[in-house]
C-alpha positions in Angstrom: -5.7 -32.1 -52.3 -8.0 -31.7 -55.2 -9.3 -35.2 -54.5 -10.2 -34.3 -51.0 -12.1 -31.1 -52.2 -13.9 -33.1 -54.9 -14.9 -35.7 -52.3 -16.3 -33.0 -50.0 -18.1 -31.4 -52.9 -19.6 -34.8 -53.9 -20.7 -35.5 -50.3 -22.3 -32.0 -50.1 -24.1 -32.5 -53.3 -25.4 -35.9 -52.2 -26.6 -34.5 -48.9 -28.2 -31.6 -50.6 -30.0 -33.8 -53.1 -31.2 -36.2 -50.4 -32.5 -33.3 -48.3 -34.4 -31.9 -51.4 -35.8 -35.3 -52.1 -37.0 -35.8 -48.5 -38.5 -32.2 -48.4 -40.4 -33.1 -51.6 -41.8 -36.2 -50.0 -42.9 -34.4 -46.9 -44.5 -31.5 -48.9 -46.3 -33.9 -51.3 -47.6 -35.9 -48.2 -48.9 -32.8 -46.6 -50.7 -31.7 -49.8 -52.2 -35.2 -50.1 -53.5 -35.3 -46.5 -54.9 -31.8 -46.8 -57.2 -32.8 -49.7 -58.2 -36.2 -48.2 -61.5 -36.2 -46.4 -61.2 -39.7 -44.8 -62.3 -39.4 -41.2 -62.1 -43.1 -40.3 -60.1 -44.0 -37.2 -57.8 -47.0 -37.3 -58.3 -49.3 -34.3 -56.4 -52.4 -33.4 -58.8 -55.3 -32.9 -57.9 -57.8 -30.3 -58.1 -61.5 -31.3 -61.1 -63.3 -30.0 -64.9 -63.0 -30.1 -66.2 -60.0 -32.1 -68.1 -58.6 -29.1 -67.8 -55.4 -27.0 -68.3 -55.5 -23.3 -69.0 -52.5 -21.0 -70.7 -52.0 -17.7 -72.6 -49.6 -15.4 -71.9 -50.0 -11.8 -73.6 -48.9 -8.6 -72.9 -45.4 -7.4 -72.1 -44.6 -3.7 -72.4 -48.3 -2.6 -71.5 -48.8 1.1 -70.2 -51.9 2.7 -73.0 -54.4 3.4 -75.3 -52.8 0.8 -76.4 -54.6 -2.4 -75.8 -53.0 -5.8 -76.6 -53.8 -9.4 -73.9 -54.1 -12.0 -75.3 -54.0 -15.6 -73.0 -55.7 -18.1 -73.7 -54.6 -21.7 -72.7 -56.7 -24.7 -72.9 -55.8 -28.3 -71.9 -58.2 -31.0 -71.6 -58.5 -34.8 -72.8 -62.1 -35.2 -76.0 -63.2 -37.1 -76.3 -66.6 -35.5 -75.0 -68.6 -32.6 -75.0 -68.3 -28.8 -73.3 -66.1 -26.3 -72.4 -67.5 -22.9 -71.4 -65.1 -20.2 -69.9 -66.2 -16.9 -69.2 -63.9 -13.9 -66.5 -64.4 -11.4 -66.0 -61.9 -8.5 -62.6 -61.4 -7.1 -61.9 -62.1 -3.4 -63.8 -59.7 -1.1 -66.6 -59.1 -3.6 -69.7 -61.4 -3.4 -72.0 -62.2 -6.2 -75.6 -62.3 -4.9 -77.3 -63.2 -8.2 -78.8 -66.6 -8.3 -76.6 -67.8 -11.1 -73.2 -66.7 -12.3 -73.9 -67.7 -15.9 -76.3 -66.6 -18.6 -76.9 -67.3 -22.3 -78.1 -65.0 -25.1 -78.8 -65.9 -28.7 -77.0 -63.9 -31.4 -79.5 -62.1 -33.6 -77.6 -59.3 -35.5 -77.3 -55.9 -34.1 -79.2 -56.3 -30.8 -77.4 -55.3 -27.6 -77.7 -57.6 -24.5 -77.8 -56.6 -20.9 -77.1 -58.7 -17.8 -77.9 -57.5 -14.3 -75.8 -58.8 -11.5 -76.3 -58.1 -7.8 -73.0 -57.6 -5.8 -72.0 -56.8 -2.2 -68.9 -56.5 0.0 -68.4 -56.2 3.7 -65.4 -53.9 3.4 -64.6 -50.7 1.4 -62.3 -51.0 -1.5 -61.8 -51.4 -5.3 -63.0 -54.7 -6.6 -63.2 -56.3 -10.0 -66.0 -58.5 -11.4 -64.5 -60.7 -14.1 -66.8 -61.5 -17.0 -65.9 -64.3 -19.4 -67.7 -64.4 -22.7 -67.8 -67.4 -25.1 -69.3 -67.0 -28.6 -70.5 -70.4 -29.8 -70.9 -70.1 -33.5 -72.7 -72.6 -35.9 -69.6 -72.9 -38.0 -66.0 -72.6 -36.7 -64.4 -72.7 -33.3 -65.7 -71.1 -30.1 -64.3 -67.5 -29.7 -63.7 -66.0 -26.3 -63.3 -62.5 -24.7 -62.9 -61.4 -21.1 -63.7 -58.2 -19.3 -63.2 -56.8 -15.8 -65.9 -54.5 -14.3 -64.4 -52.1 -11.7 -66.6 -51.7 -8.7 -66.0 -49.1 -5.9 -67.4 -49.8 -2.5 -67.4 -47.4 0.4 -64.9 -44.6 0.9 -62.3 -45.4 -1.7 -59.2 -43.2 -1.4 -56.1 -43.0 -3.5 -54.4 -45.2 -0.9 -57.1 -47.9 -1.4 -56.5 -47.8 -5.1 -52.7 -48.1 -4.6 -53.2 -51.0 -2.2 -55.4 -52.9 -4.7 -52.6 -52.6 -7.2 -50.1 -53.9 -4.8 -51.9 -57.3 -4.6 -50.4 -58.0 -8.1 -46.9 -56.8 -7.4 -44.8 -54.1 -5.7 -45.4 -50.5 -6.5 -42.4 -48.2 -7.1 -41.8 -45.2 -4.8 -43.0 -42.7 -7.5 -46.2 -44.8 -8.0 -45.7 -45.2 -11.7 -44.4 -48.7 -12.0 -45.6 -52.1 -10.7 -43.0 -54.8 -10.5 -44.4 -58.3 -10.8 -42.7 -61.7 -10.3 -42.8 -63.9 -13.4 -41.6 -67.4 -14.1 -40.9 -68.7 -17.6 -40.5 -72.3 -18.7 -38.8 -72.8 -22.1 -39.3 -76.2 -23.7 
């Protein structure tokens, strides 16, 4: 009987000691973070070219009208060449003379590429941009980007239908099921 009571007392002491230790760790962490003035944000960087792509699209574009999509590129390379290639998805037509352009890397300069697009039907479309950084030393680095373009009267149903092209949408609209095939070698 005394052994059982001693065992319970020992367990209680261990749990109490562990709790005090954890409480000490938490309070020391809080005091450390309160005095730290580091405001940097940790970001996860994707593998590939060290460039950032963004775009500005046409506003209130109607079917049959032409609109300008401006692709903006910032880089952190001092030398080399950037090759951009545009590929519209089905239903979106690229009117620009060429679907490819080249920019020299020159430090902190931002680059802009204007592309004319049109479509005959209303909907949500994507203009795929493929970027290749050709550096003087080392392998080519790549990055891709999809510019979302709204044409005509786009409703929530149109947005849902554009998502269904890639799979089936659940009844609650929160999940897309897609078919996949895997080959293990």
